The first five atom37 places (N, CA, C, CB, O) and aatype in JSON, in Angstrom:
{
  "aatype": [20, 20, 20, 20, 20, 20, 20, 20, 20, 20, 20, 20, 20, 20, 20, 20, 20, 20, 20, 20, 20, 20, 20, 20, 20, 20, 20, 20, 20, 20, 20, 20, 20, 20, 20, 20, 20, 20, 20, 20, 20, 20, 20, 20, 20, 20, 20, 20, 20, 20, 20, 20, 20, 20, 20, 20, 20, 20, 20, 20, 20, 20, 20, 20, 20, 20, 20, 20, 20, 20, 20, 20, 20, 20, 20, 20, 20, 20, 20, 20, 20, 20, 20, 20, 20, 20, 20, 20, 20, 20, 20, 20, 20, 20, 20, 20, 20, 20, 20, 20, 20, 20, 20, 20, 20, 20, 20, 20, 20, 20, 20, 20, 20, 20, 20, 20, 20, 20, 20, 20, 20, 20, 20, 20, 20, 20, 20, 20, 20, 20, 20, 20, 20, 20, 20, 20, 20],
  "atom_mask": [
    [1, 1, 1, 1, 1],
    [1, 1, 1, 1, 1],
    [1, 1, 1, 1, 1],
    [1, 1, 1, 1, 1],
    [1, 1, 1, 1, 1],
    [1, 1, 1, 1, 1],
    [1, 1, 1, 1, 1],
    [1, 1, 1, 1, 1],
    [1, 1, 1, 1, 1],
    [1, 1, 1, 1, 1],
    [1, 1, 1, 1, 1],
    [1, 1, 1, 1, 1],
    [1, 1, 1, 1, 1],
    [1, 1, 1, 1, 1],
    [1, 1, 1, 1, 1],
    [1, 1, 1, 1, 1],
    [1, 1, 1, 1, 1],
    [1, 1, 1, 1, 1],
    [1, 1, 1, 1, 1],
    [1, 1, 1, 1, 1],
    [1, 1, 1, 1, 1],
    [1, 1, 1, 1, 1],
    [1, 1, 1, 1, 1],
    [1, 1, 1, 1, 1],
    [1, 1, 1, 1, 1],
    [1, 1, 1, 1, 1],
    [1, 1, 1, 1, 1],
    [1, 1, 1, 1, 1],
    [1, 1, 1, 1, 1],
    [1, 1, 1, 1, 1],
    [1, 1, 1, 1, 1],
    [1, 1, 1, 1, 1],
    [1, 1, 1, 1, 1],
    [1, 1, 1, 1, 1],
    [1, 1, 1, 1, 1],
    [1, 1, 1, 1, 1],
    [1, 1, 1, 1, 1],
    [1, 1, 1, 1, 1],
    [1, 1, 1, 1, 1],
    [1, 1, 1, 1, 1],
    [1, 1, 1, 1, 1],
    [1, 1, 1, 1, 1],
    [1, 1, 1, 1, 1],
    [1, 1, 1, 1, 1],
    [1, 1, 1, 1, 1],
    [1, 1, 1, 1, 1],
    [1, 1, 1, 1, 1],
    [1, 1, 1, 1, 1],
    [1, 1, 1, 1, 1],
    [1, 1, 1, 1, 1],
    [1, 1, 1, 1, 1],
    [1, 1, 1, 1, 1],
    [1, 1, 1, 1, 1],
    [1, 1, 1, 1, 1],
    [1, 1, 1, 1, 1],
    [1, 1, 1, 1, 1],
    [1, 1, 1, 1, 1],
    [1, 1, 1, 1, 1],
    [1, 1, 1, 1, 1],
    [1, 1, 1, 1, 1],
    [1, 1, 1, 1, 1],
    [1, 1, 1, 1, 1],
    [1, 1, 1, 1, 1],
    [1, 1, 1, 1, 1],
    [1, 1, 1, 1, 1],
    [1, 1, 1, 1, 1],
    [1, 1, 1, 1, 1],
    [1, 1, 1, 1, 1],
    [1, 1, 1, 1, 1],
    [1, 1, 1, 1, 1],
    [1, 1, 1, 1, 1],
    [1, 1, 1, 1, 1],
    [1, 1, 1, 1, 1],
    [1, 1, 1, 1, 1],
    [1, 1, 1, 1, 1],
    [1, 1, 1, 1, 1],
    [1, 1, 1, 1, 1],
    [1, 1, 1, 1, 1],
    [1, 1, 1, 1, 1],
    [1, 1, 1, 1, 1],
    [1, 1, 1, 1, 1],
    [1, 1, 1, 1, 1],
    [1, 1, 1, 1, 1],
    [1, 1, 1, 1, 1],
    [1, 1, 1, 1, 1],
    [1, 1, 1, 1, 1],
    [1, 1, 1, 1, 1],
    [1, 1, 1, 1, 1],
    [1, 1, 1, 1, 1],
    [1, 1, 1, 1, 1],
    [1, 1, 1, 1, 1],
    [1, 1, 1, 1, 1],
    [1, 1, 1, 1, 1],
    [1, 1, 1, 1, 1],
    [1, 1, 1, 1, 1],
    [1, 1, 1, 1, 1],
    [1, 1, 1, 1, 1],
    [1, 1, 1, 1, 1],
    [1, 1, 1, 1, 1],
    [1, 1, 1, 1, 1],
    [1, 1, 1, 1, 1],
    [1, 1, 1, 1, 1],
    [1, 1, 1, 1, 1],
    [1, 1, 1, 1, 1],
    [1, 1, 1, 1, 1],
    [1, 1, 1, 1, 1],
    [1, 1, 1, 1, 1],
    [1, 1, 1, 1, 1],
    [1, 1, 1, 1, 1],
    [1, 1, 1, 1, 1],
    [1, 1, 1, 1, 1],
    [1, 1, 1, 1, 1],
    [1, 1, 1, 1, 1],
    [1, 1, 1, 1, 1],
    [1, 1, 1, 1, 1],
    [1, 1, 1, 1, 1],
    [1, 1, 1, 1, 1],
    [1, 1, 1, 1, 1],
    [1, 1, 1, 1, 1],
    [1, 1, 1, 1, 1],
    [1, 1, 1, 1, 1],
    [1, 1, 1, 1, 1],
    [1, 1, 1, 1, 1],
    [1, 1, 1, 1, 1],
    [1, 1, 1, 1, 1],
    [1, 1, 1, 1, 1],
    [1, 1, 1, 1, 1],
    [1, 1, 1, 1, 1],
    [1, 1, 1, 1, 1],
    [1, 1, 1, 1, 1],
    [1, 1, 1, 1, 1],
    [1, 1, 1, 1, 1],
    [1, 1, 1, 1, 1],
    [1, 1, 1, 1, 1],
    [1, 1, 1, 1, 1],
    [1, 1, 1, 1, 1],
    [1, 1, 1, 1, 1]
  ],
  "atom_positions": [
    [[197.72, 167.05, 148.04], [197.01, 165.85, 147.81], [195.6, 165.9, 148.35], [197.74, 164.73, 148.4], [194.69, 165.22, 147.89]],
    [[195.49, 166.66, 149.25], [194.2, 166.84, 149.85], [193.22, 167.49, 148.89], [194.31, 167.66, 151.1], [192.02, 167.21, 148.92]],
    [[193.7, 168.29, 148.09], [192.87, 169.01, 147.15], [192.26, 168.09, 146.12], [193.67, 170.08, 146.48], [191.14, 168.34, 145.67]],
    [[192.9, 167.11, 145.76], [192.4, 166.27, 144.69], [191.27, 165.36, 145.14], [193.52, 165.45, 144.13], [190.52, 164.86, 144.3]],
    [[191.14, 165.13, 146.4], [190.07, 164.25, 146.85], [188.74, 164.98, 146.98], [190.45, 163.62, 148.19], [187.7, 164.33, 147.01]],
    [[188.72, 166.23, 147.05], [187.47, 166.98, 147.17], [186.96, 167.34, 145.8], [187.65, 168.24, 148.02], [187.72, 167.48, 144.84]],
    [[185.67, 167.48, 145.72], [185.04, 167.79, 144.46], [185.04, 169.29, 144.28], [183.61, 167.23, 144.4], [184.87, 170.05, 145.23]],
    [[185.24, 169.69, 143.04], [185.27, 171.1, 142.75], [183.85, 171.62, 142.65], [186.05, 171.38, 141.47], [183.0, 170.93, 142.07]],
    [[183.55, 172.79, 143.18], [182.25, 173.42, 143.1], [182.08, 174.05, 141.73], [182.08, 174.48, 144.2], [183.03, 174.57, 141.15]],
    [[180.83, 173.98, 141.2], [180.62, 174.56, 139.86], [180.67, 176.06, 139.93], [179.28, 174.11, 139.27], [180.28, 176.67, 140.93]],
    [[181.13, 176.64, 138.88], [181.17, 178.1, 138.81], [180.14, 178.55, 137.78], [182.6, 178.61, 138.44], [179.73, 177.76, 136.93]],
    [[179.74, 179.78, 137.84], [178.76, 180.26, 136.86], [179.3, 180.28, 135.45], [178.28, 181.64, 137.22], [178.53, 180.47, 134.51]],
    [[180.56, 180.1, 135.27], [181.11, 180.14, 133.92], [181.24, 178.76, 133.28], [182.45, 180.81, 133.95], [181.65, 178.65, 132.12]],
    [[180.89, 177.72, 134.03], [180.95, 176.36, 133.48], [179.81, 176.17, 132.48], [180.88, 175.3, 134.62], [178.74, 176.74, 132.66]],
    [[180.03, 175.38, 131.44], [178.91, 175.12, 130.5], [177.83, 174.28, 131.19], [179.41, 174.39, 129.22], [178.13, 173.39, 131.99]],
    [[176.52, 174.58, 130.84], [175.38, 173.87, 131.45], [174.94, 172.74, 130.55], [174.2, 174.84, 131.71], [175.17, 172.72, 129.34]],
    [[174.27, 171.78, 131.21], [173.68, 170.69, 130.42], [172.47, 171.22, 129.69], [173.29, 169.49, 131.32], [171.75, 172.04, 130.25]],
    [[172.22, 170.82, 128.49], [171.05, 171.21, 127.7], [170.3, 169.98, 127.24], [171.46, 172.07, 126.49], [170.68, 168.85, 127.54]],
    [[169.24, 170.2, 126.52], [168.46, 169.06, 126.02], [169.24, 168.32, 124.95], [167.11, 169.52, 125.47], [170.12, 168.89, 124.31]],
    [[168.93, 167.08, 124.76], [169.61, 166.34, 123.7], [169.21, 166.9, 122.34], [169.27, 164.83, 123.78], [168.18, 167.56, 122.21]],
    [[170.01, 166.65, 121.36], [169.64, 167.15, 120.03], [168.3, 166.56, 119.59], [170.74, 166.8, 118.99], [168.1, 165.35, 119.71]],
    [[167.36, 167.38, 119.08], [166.01, 166.95, 118.67], [165.01, 167.09, 119.79], [166.04, 165.51, 118.2], [163.81, 166.91, 119.57]],
    [[165.46, 167.41, 120.99], [164.57, 167.65, 122.12], [164.18, 166.38, 122.85], [163.34, 168.36, 121.65], [164.43, 165.26, 122.41]],
    [[163.55, 166.61, 123.99], [163.06, 165.49, 124.8], [161.76, 164.96, 124.18], [162.83, 165.93, 126.27], [161.06, 165.71, 123.5]],
    [[161.43, 163.69, 124.41], [160.12, 163.2, 123.92], [159.0, 163.83, 124.74], [160.05, 161.63, 124.01], [159.18, 164.16, 125.92]],
    [[157.82, 163.99, 124.1], [156.7, 164.64, 124.8], [156.18, 163.76, 125.93], [155.55, 164.96, 123.81], [156.16, 162.53, 125.84]],
    [[155.78, 164.43, 126.99], [155.27, 163.72, 128.17], [153.76, 163.57, 128.01], [155.64, 164.49, 129.49], [153.05, 164.55, 127.77]],
    [[153.26, 162.34, 128.16], [151.83, 162.09, 128.0], [151.15, 162.34, 129.34], [151.55, 160.62, 127.51], [151.27, 161.53, 130.27]],
    [[150.47, 163.44, 129.45], [149.84, 163.79, 130.71], [148.32, 163.76, 130.63], [150.3, 165.16, 131.16], [147.66, 163.85, 131.66]],
    [[147.73, 163.63, 129.43], [146.27, 163.59, 129.3], [145.74, 162.25, 129.8], [145.84, 163.83, 127.82], [146.42, 161.23, 129.72]],
    [[144.5, 162.28, 130.32], [143.88, 161.06, 130.82], [143.2, 160.36, 129.65], [142.84, 161.36, 131.97], [142.23, 160.86, 129.09]],
    [[143.71, 159.24, 129.29], [143.16, 158.51, 128.16], [142.67, 157.16, 128.65], [144.2, 158.33, 127.02], [143.43, 156.21, 128.81]],
    [[141.32, 157.11, 128.91], [140.72, 155.87, 129.39], [140.17, 155.13, 128.18], [139.6, 156.15, 130.46], [139.45, 155.73, 127.38]],
    [[140.49, 153.87, 128.01], [139.97, 153.15, 126.86], [138.45, 152.97, 126.96], [140.66, 151.77, 126.73], [137.91, 152.9, 128.07]],
    [[137.76, 152.91, 125.82], [136.31, 152.72, 125.79], [135.97, 151.33, 126.33], [135.76, 152.9, 124.34], [136.55, 150.33, 125.89]],
    [[135.05, 151.26, 127.27], [134.72, 149.98, 127.9], [133.29, 149.54, 127.61], [134.94, 150.06, 129.39], [132.83, 148.59, 128.25]],
    [[132.57, 150.17, 126.71], [131.2, 149.75, 126.44], [130.55, 150.63, 125.4], [130.39, 149.78, 127.7], [131.2, 151.46, 124.77]],
    [[129.24, 150.43, 125.22], [128.53, 151.21, 124.22], [128.45, 152.69, 124.61], [127.13, 150.66, 124.01], [128.52, 153.04, 125.79]],
    [[128.31, 153.51, 123.61], [128.23, 154.94, 123.86], [126.83, 155.32, 124.32], [128.61, 155.73, 122.59], [125.91, 154.5, 124.3]],
    [[126.68, 156.55, 124.75], [125.37, 157.04, 125.17], [124.36, 157.01, 124.03], [125.48, 158.45, 125.73], [123.19, 156.72, 124.24]],
    [[124.81, 157.32, 122.82], [123.92, 157.29, 121.66], [123.42, 155.87, 121.4], [124.64, 157.85, 120.41], [122.27, 155.67, 121.0]],
    [[124.3, 154.89, 121.61], [123.88, 153.49, 121.41], [122.82, 153.1, 122.43], [125.1, 152.54, 121.51], [121.84, 152.44, 122.09]],
    [[123.01, 153.51, 123.69], [122.0, 153.24, 124.71], [120.68, 153.91, 124.36], [122.48, 153.71, 126.08], [119.62, 153.3, 124.47]],
    [[120.74, 155.17, 123.95], [119.53, 155.9, 123.58], [118.81, 155.21, 122.42], [119.88, 157.36, 123.2], [117.59, 155.07, 122.44]],
    [[119.57, 154.78, 121.43], [118.97, 154.07, 120.29], [118.32, 152.77, 120.72], [120.02, 153.79, 119.24], [117.24, 152.43, 120.24]],
    [[118.98, 152.03, 121.63], [118.41, 150.76, 122.11], [117.13, 151.01, 122.88], [119.42, 150.01, 123.0], [116.14, 150.29, 122.68]],
    [[117.11, 152.01, 123.75], [115.9, 152.32, 124.5], [114.79, 152.78, 123.58], [116.18, 153.38, 125.56], [113.63, 152.41, 123.76]],
    [[115.14, 153.58, 122.58], [114.15, 154.05, 121.62], [113.57, 152.88, 120.83], [114.78, 155.08, 120.65], [112.36, 152.81, 120.6]],
    [[114.43, 151.95, 120.41], [113.95, 150.76, 119.7], [113.04, 149.91, 120.55], [115.13, 149.93, 119.22], [112.02, 149.42, 120.07]],
    [[113.38, 149.73, 121.83], [112.53, 148.95, 122.72], [111.18, 149.63, 122.92], [113.22, 148.74, 124.08], [110.15, 148.96, 122.99]],
    [[111.19, 150.94, 123.01], [109.93, 151.67, 123.2], [109.05, 151.55, 121.95], [110.22, 153.17, 123.51], [107.84, 151.34, 122.06]],
    [[109.64, 151.69, 120.78], [108.87, 151.56, 119.54], [108.29, 150.16, 119.43], [109.74, 151.88, 118.3], [107.13, 150.0, 119.06]],
    [[109.09, 149.15, 119.76], [108.6, 147.76, 119.71], [107.45, 147.56, 120.7], [109.75, 146.77, 120.01], [106.47, 146.89, 120.38]],
    [[107.57, 148.12, 121.89], [106.5, 148.0, 122.89], [105.21, 148.65, 122.42], [106.93, 148.62, 124.2], [104.13, 148.08, 122.58]],
    [[105.31, 149.84, 121.83], [104.11, 150.49, 121.32], [103.5, 149.69, 120.17], [104.43, 151.92, 120.85], [102.28, 149.62, 120.05]],
    [[104.33, 149.09, 119.35], [103.83, 148.24, 118.26], [103.06, 147.06, 118.84], [105.01, 147.74, 117.37], [101.97, 146.72, 118.36]],
    [[103.61, 146.42, 119.87], [102.93, 145.29, 120.49], [101.61, 145.71, 121.13], [103.83, 144.64, 121.55], [100.63, 144.97, 121.06]],
    [[101.57, 146.88, 121.74], [100.33, 147.39, 122.31], [99.28, 147.57, 121.21], [100.57, 148.72, 123.05], [98.12, 147.21, 121.39]],
    [[99.7, 148.14, 120.08], [98.77, 148.32, 118.96], [98.25, 146.99, 118.44], [99.45, 149.08, 117.83], [97.07, 146.86, 118.13]],
    [[99.14, 146.0, 118.34], [98.69, 144.68, 117.87], [97.71, 144.05, 118.85], [99.89, 143.76, 117.66], [96.72, 143.45, 118.44]],
    [[97.98, 144.18, 120.14], [97.06, 143.64, 121.15], [95.71, 144.34, 121.11], [97.67, 143.77, 122.54], [94.67, 143.7, 121.25]],
    [[95.73, 145.66, 120.92], [94.47, 146.4, 120.83], [93.66, 145.94, 119.62], [94.72, 147.92, 120.76], [92.45, 145.78, 119.71]],
    [[94.32, 145.74, 118.49], [93.63, 145.28, 117.29], [93.04, 143.89, 117.51], [94.59, 145.27, 116.09], [91.91, 143.62, 117.09]],
    [[93.8, 143.01, 118.16], [93.29, 141.66, 118.45], [92.07, 141.72, 119.36], [94.39, 140.8, 119.1], [91.07, 141.04, 119.12]],
    [[92.17, 142.54, 120.42], [91.05, 142.67, 121.35], [89.82, 143.27, 120.66], [91.45, 143.54, 122.55], [88.69, 142.85, 120.92]],
    [[90.06, 144.25, 119.79], [88.95, 144.87, 119.06], [88.26, 143.83, 118.17], [89.46, 146.05, 118.2], [87.03, 143.82, 118.07]],
    [[89.04, 142.97, 117.53], [88.46, 141.91, 116.68], [87.63, 140.93, 117.49], [89.56, 141.17, 115.95], [86.54, 140.54, 117.06]],
    [[88.14, 140.53, 118.66], [87.39, 139.6, 119.52], [86.1, 140.25, 120.0], [88.25, 139.15, 120.73], [85.05, 139.6, 120.04]],
    [[86.17, 141.52, 120.36], [84.98, 142.22, 120.84], [83.93, 142.34, 119.72], [85.35, 143.62, 121.36], [82.74, 142.15, 119.95]],
    [[84.41, 142.65, 118.51], [83.48, 142.76, 117.38], [82.83, 141.41, 117.08], [84.2, 143.3, 116.13], [81.64, 141.34, 116.78]],
    [[83.62, 140.34, 117.16], [83.08, 139.0, 116.92], [82.03, 138.64, 117.97], [84.22, 137.96, 116.93], [81.0, 138.05, 117.65]],
    [[82.32, 138.99, 119.22], [81.36, 138.7, 120.29], [80.06, 139.47, 120.09], [81.98, 139.05, 121.66], [78.97, 138.92, 120.25]],
    [[80.18, 140.77, 119.74], [78.96, 141.56, 119.51], [78.17, 141.05, 118.32], [79.33, 143.03, 119.3], [76.94, 141.06, 118.34]],
    [[78.86, 140.62, 117.27], [78.17, 140.06, 116.11], [77.44, 138.78, 116.48], [79.17, 139.8, 114.96], [76.31, 138.56, 116.06]],
    [[78.1, 137.92, 117.26], [77.45, 136.68, 117.69], [76.21, 136.98, 118.53], [78.44, 135.79, 118.49], [75.19, 136.31, 118.39]],
    [[76.31, 137.97, 119.4], [75.15, 138.32, 120.22], [74.04, 138.9, 119.35], [75.55, 139.32, 121.31], [72.86, 138.59, 119.56]],
    [[74.41, 139.74, 118.38], [73.39, 140.34, 117.52], [72.68, 139.28, 116.69], [74.03, 141.38, 116.59], [71.49, 139.41, 116.41]],
    [[73.39, 138.22, 116.31], [72.76, 137.12, 115.56], [71.79, 136.37, 116.46], [73.83, 136.16, 115.0], [70.76, 135.88, 115.98]],
    [[72.09, 136.27, 117.74], [71.23, 135.52, 118.67], [70.0, 136.3, 119.11], [72.03, 135.12, 119.89], [69.05, 135.69, 119.61]],
    [[69.99, 137.61, 118.95], [68.88, 138.43, 119.46], [67.51, 137.98, 118.94], [69.11, 139.88, 119.1], [66.59, 137.86, 119.74]],
    [[67.33, 137.72, 117.64], [66.0, 137.29, 117.19], [65.54, 135.98, 117.85], [65.99, 137.11, 115.69], [64.36, 135.83, 118.16]],
    [[66.47, 135.05, 118.06], [66.1, 133.79, 118.7], [65.71, 134.02, 120.16], [67.25, 132.79, 118.6], [64.74, 133.44, 120.65]],
    [[66.48, 134.85, 120.84], [66.16, 135.17, 122.24], [64.82, 135.9, 122.34], [67.28, 136.02, 122.88], [64.03, 135.66, 123.25]],
    [[64.57, 136.8, 121.37], [63.29, 137.52, 121.38], [62.14, 136.56, 121.12], [63.3, 138.65, 120.32], [61.07, 136.71, 121.72]],
    [[62.33, 135.59, 120.23], [61.27, 134.6, 119.97], [60.98, 133.79, 121.23], [61.67, 133.67, 118.81], [59.82, 133.53, 121.55]],
    [[62.02, 133.39, 121.94], [61.81, 132.65, 123.21], [61.05, 133.51, 124.21], [63.17, 132.2, 123.81], [60.15, 133.03, 124.89]],
    [[61.43, 134.79, 124.31], [60.74, 135.68, 125.25], [59.29, 135.88, 124.85], [61.46, 137.04, 125.32], [58.41, 135.92, 125.71]],
    [[59.03, 136.02, 123.55], [57.64, 136.16, 123.09], [56.84, 134.92, 123.43], [57.59, 136.44, 121.57], [55.69, 135.03, 123.86]],
    [[57.41, 133.73, 123.23], [56.72, 132.48, 123.57], [56.44, 132.42, 125.07], [57.56, 131.25, 123.13], [55.35, 132.03, 125.48]],
    [[57.43, 132.81, 125.88], [57.23, 132.81, 127.33], [56.14, 133.81, 127.72], [58.53, 133.15, 128.06], [55.32, 133.53, 128.59]],
    [[56.14, 134.97, 127.07], [55.14, 135.99, 127.37], [53.73, 135.51, 127.03], [55.45, 137.29, 126.61], [52.79, 135.74, 127.79]],
    [[53.58, 134.84, 125.89], [52.25, 134.33, 125.49], [51.78, 133.28, 126.49], [52.3, 133.72, 124.06], [50.61, 133.28, 126.89]],
    [[52.69, 132.36, 126.88], [52.3, 131.33, 127.86], [51.93, 131.95, 129.2], [53.44, 130.32, 128.06], [50.95, 131.54, 129.81]],
    [[52.69, 132.94, 129.66], [52.4, 133.58, 130.94], [51.07, 134.33, 130.87], [53.53, 134.55, 131.34], [50.3, 134.31, 131.83]],
    [[50.81, 134.99, 129.74], [49.54, 135.71, 129.59], [48.37, 134.73, 129.6], [49.53, 136.54, 128.29], [47.34, 134.99, 130.21]],
    [[48.55, 133.6, 128.93], [47.49, 132.59, 128.89], [47.22, 132.04, 130.29], [47.88, 131.44, 127.94], [46.06, 131.9, 130.69]],
    [[48.29, 131.73, 131.05], [48.13, 131.22, 132.42], [47.47, 132.27, 133.31], [49.5, 130.79, 133.02], [46.6, 131.95, 134.12]],
    [[47.88, 133.53, 133.16], [47.3, 134.59, 133.98], [45.81, 134.76, 133.66], [48.05, 135.91, 133.75], [45.0, 134.96, 134.57]],
    [[45.44, 134.67, 132.38], [44.03, 134.8, 132.0], [43.21, 133.64, 132.54], [43.89, 134.88, 130.46], [42.09, 133.83, 133.0]],
    [[43.77, 132.41, 132.5], [43.06, 131.24, 133.04], [42.88, 131.39, 134.56], [43.84, 129.93, 132.73], [41.81, 131.08, 135.09]],
    [[43.93, 131.86, 135.25], [43.81, 132.06, 136.7], [42.78, 133.14, 137.0], [45.19, 132.43, 137.32], [42.03, 133.02, 137.97]],
    [[42.73, 134.18, 136.2], [41.76, 135.26, 136.39], [40.34, 134.75, 136.14], [42.08, 136.46, 135.46], [39.41, 135.13, 136.85]],
    [[40.18, 133.88, 135.12], [38.87, 133.27, 134.86], [38.41, 132.45, 136.05], [38.92, 132.39, 133.6], [37.24, 132.5, 136.43]],
    [[39.33, 131.7, 136.64], [38.98, 130.85, 137.78], [38.59, 131.71, 138.98], [40.15, 129.91, 138.14], [37.62, 131.41, 139.67]],
    [[39.36, 132.79, 139.23], [39.09, 133.64, 140.39], [37.79, 134.41, 140.21], [40.26, 134.62, 140.62], [37.0, 134.52, 141.15]],
    [[37.55, 134.95, 139.03], [36.38, 135.81, 138.79], [35.22, 135.06, 138.14], [36.79, 136.98, 137.89], [34.41, 135.67, 137.44]],
    [[35.12, 133.75, 138.37], [34.07, 132.94, 137.74], [32.67, 133.4, 138.16], [34.27, 131.47, 138.1], [31.76, 133.35, 137.33]],
    [[32.46, 133.83, 139.39], [31.14, 134.21, 139.88], [30.74, 135.64, 139.52], [31.09, 134.04, 141.36], [29.59, 136.01, 139.75]],
    [[31.61, 136.45, 138.99], [31.35, 137.86, 138.71], [30.76, 137.99, 137.31], [32.64, 138.71, 138.84], [31.39, 137.56, 136.33]],
    [[29.57, 138.58, 137.2], [28.95, 138.73, 135.88], [29.5, 139.97, 135.17], [27.41, 138.82, 136.02], [29.74, 140.99, 135.82]],
    [[29.7, 139.89, 133.88], [30.18, 141.0, 133.1], [31.69, 141.2, 133.14], [29.52, 142.23, 133.56], [32.2, 142.17, 132.57]],
    [[32.41, 140.31, 133.79], [33.87, 140.42, 133.86], [34.5, 139.78, 132.64], [34.41, 139.77, 135.15], [34.18, 138.65, 132.28]],
    [[35.38, 140.52, 132.0], [36.07, 140.01, 130.82], [37.53, 139.76, 131.2], [35.96, 141.01, 129.6], [38.25, 140.7, 131.55]],
    [[37.97, 138.53, 131.13], [39.34, 138.18, 131.53], [40.35, 138.74, 130.53], [39.51, 136.66, 131.65], [40.11, 138.74, 129.33]],
    [[41.48, 139.22, 131.05], [42.54, 139.74, 130.21], [42.38, 141.21, 129.87], [42.63, 138.96, 128.95], [43.29, 141.82, 129.32]],
    [[41.2, 141.81, 130.2], [40.98, 143.22, 129.93], [41.48, 144.01, 131.13], [39.47, 143.53, 129.63], [40.94, 143.87, 132.23]],
    [[42.49, 144.82, 130.93], [43.09, 145.53, 132.06], [42.54, 146.93, 132.22], [44.58, 145.58, 131.9], [42.97, 147.66, 133.1]],
    [[41.62, 147.3, 131.42], [41.01, 148.61, 131.56], [41.58, 149.62, 130.59], [41.18, 149.11, 132.96], [42.58, 149.36, 129.92]],
    [[40.95, 150.75, 130.52], [41.31, 151.8, 129.57], [42.66, 152.43, 129.92], [40.23, 152.86, 129.52], [43.4, 152.86, 129.03]],
    [[42.98, 152.48, 131.19], [44.2, 153.14, 131.64], [45.44, 152.49, 131.02], [44.3, 153.11, 133.17], [46.39, 153.18, 130.65]],
    [[45.43, 151.18, 130.91], [46.61, 150.46, 130.45], [46.63, 150.22, 128.95], [46.71, 149.15, 131.17], [47.57, 149.61, 128.44]],
    [[45.64, 150.67, 128.23], [45.58, 150.41, 126.79], [46.15, 151.56, 125.96], [44.16, 150.14, 126.37], [46.14, 151.48, 124.74]],
    [[46.63, 152.61, 126.57], [47.15, 153.74, 125.8], [48.55, 153.49, 125.28], [47.14, 154.99, 126.66], [48.86, 153.88, 124.15]],
    [[49.41, 152.87, 126.06], [50.8, 152.62, 125.65], [51.17, 151.2, 126.0], [51.77, 153.62, 126.34], [50.91, 150.72, 127.1]],
    [[51.78, 150.53, 125.04], [52.21, 149.16, 125.33], [53.54, 149.2, 126.06], [52.32, 148.33, 124.02], [54.48, 149.9, 125.66]],
    [[53.61, 148.44, 127.13], [54.86, 148.29, 127.88], [55.24, 146.82, 127.88], [54.72, 148.82, 129.35], [54.37, 145.96, 127.88]],
    [[56.51, 146.53, 127.86], [56.91, 145.11, 127.92], [56.51, 144.52, 129.27], [58.43, 144.95, 127.69], [56.37, 145.26, 130.25]],
    [[56.33, 143.22, 129.33], [55.96, 142.6, 130.61], [57.03, 142.82, 131.67], [55.72, 141.1, 130.42], [58.2, 143.05, 131.36]],
    [[56.61, 142.75, 132.91], [57.48, 143.07, 134.04], [58.65, 142.09, 134.13], [56.68, 143.05, 135.34], [59.78, 142.52, 134.35]],
    [[58.43, 140.81, 133.98], [59.47, 139.8, 134.18], [60.15, 139.44, 132.87], [58.88, 138.54, 134.83], [60.38, 138.26, 132.6]],
    [[60.46, 140.4, 132.08], [61.07, 140.1, 130.78], [62.56, 139.82, 130.94], [60.85, 141.27, 129.79], [63.21, 140.3, 131.87]],
    [[63.08, 139.03, 130.03], [64.51, 138.7, 130.02], [65.13, 139.28, 128.75], [64.74, 137.16, 130.09], [65.97, 138.62, 128.13]],
    [[64.76, 140.46, 128.36], [65.27, 141.06, 127.13], [66.76, 141.32, 127.26], [64.51, 142.37, 126.81], [67.21, 141.91, 128.25]],
    [[67.53, 140.89, 126.27], [68.98, 141.15, 126.34], [69.27, 142.63, 126.11], [69.73, 140.29, 125.3], [68.63, 143.29, 125.3]],
    [[70.27, 143.13, 126.85], [70.66, 144.54, 126.71], [72.03, 144.61, 126.06], [70.67, 145.26, 128.09], [73.01, 144.99, 126.71]],
    [[72.11, 144.25, 124.81], [73.43, 144.2, 124.18], [73.56, 145.14, 122.99], [73.74, 142.79, 123.74], [74.68, 145.5, 122.61]],
    [[72.48, 145.55, 122.39], [72.59, 146.36, 121.19], [72.01, 147.74, 121.46], [71.86, 145.68, 120.0], [72.0, 148.59, 120.56]]
  ]
}
């Protein structure tokens, strides 16, 4: 009776367990992480699009600035004749006042001609010293 309560040890001649018919199901061991956002190509495309848009905006701003600058230069060029006329009028008045002051100072000197600056200064005409000539063109 004692024998029946103990478990029998397996012998090498006993049949072994094998796989079930059709085999075991495959074991999934690969790391499969689900996609959680845009791909690298999508990021690259977005950055490229933003860069192209930025360069386009820079070009538009440059064109706008160029137009404003051209308009300003045109307005100044239109004003130049009027400014030159004012300067010529001022120059004539200043020359007249200077000649009158010279007449008053040199009243007692015989043979003095007012406004004559001598031969040295008659070779080349120079603009007056206190001119307000615009320097835009």
